[in-house]
Steps between C-alpha positions, in 0.01 A plus 500: 500500500128420521208741472183310590471215253759655266870420515714795395834419338735796445824385338782752471823516305573300187327186378623280219561135422740470795236580763155482336442179696486714818208687348340174386530356849339807659211481252466125549479543877242776468279337240506145642224602742169489312358781714771760464592733219831663418596857423842502333643851521787532251556874550814433707661282234782690331566243227319193373550284195287271286519218756284716729255568216481125437430438870229768507326355196515149644360607837226708340398204285498271804277726708256556213398138540344587834170681551668777699714788387804383692789706363543871436828652384599858576739639242493865609521789257652480153851573631540182709705203382192278516285731289774556245563127451133401495435773242807406295384141461141612443348299781395760756141510376473120510584461868319624812727805525415815695691824544424534872483257793163649597342408166655154512374441855151611404505261206606210722236573763233537231633185334398300804136583423302334222554668163146641488544670839829670417541872448705641214789552741609138458589551134859553392581831332490332158171321577346825623598673174356210302177513704477874430542444126242220501251713695555794264437280195184364662388853586563618144299206364218573744499867393476399134219256581308771689540735204361227270207449737431875511501516119267204473263646760501831312437321172208308649348804665532688170297230324214535746448878468 
C-alpha cells in the first residue's frame, strides 16, 4: 500500500528464518526508490524471531546512510510480539520504532524535510525522551547561570551603595 511518498508494509502472521526473506524483499522493493520512504507496521505480526530483528537492524543501518529518514517501524503497544521481542533484546530504543502508525507517518513526512526544518514529531519515542532530558538539563544549567548572574549583580550593586 502507498500513502503519498510512503510505502506502507503490514505483514501479518509469523515471521522467522523460514520466511524473513519475504519481509526483506518487501523492504528492498520499497526502499530501492530514492524518493520513497517505508512505514513497516509490525502490529499484525503474531510471532517473530531474531532473524527479523537482524533484518530490521540491517535495513535501519542501510537507510541511515541516506539524508532522508526512510524507514519507520511501528511496534504497537507493549503487548505486541514486535514490542516484546525488541524490548527483550534491548534494541527498541536504537531503531526508529513508534507505537502508532500516525507517529511513524509524521516522522517519515517530516524526515523528507531538512533536519533544521523538522518539527519534534519526527523523533522516535526514545529520541523524544532523550531530547526532553537534554532540554531539561540545559534549562537547569541556564537557571543556575541566571542565579549566579543575579548574585553577581546584587554583589556589584551592594558595592556601589
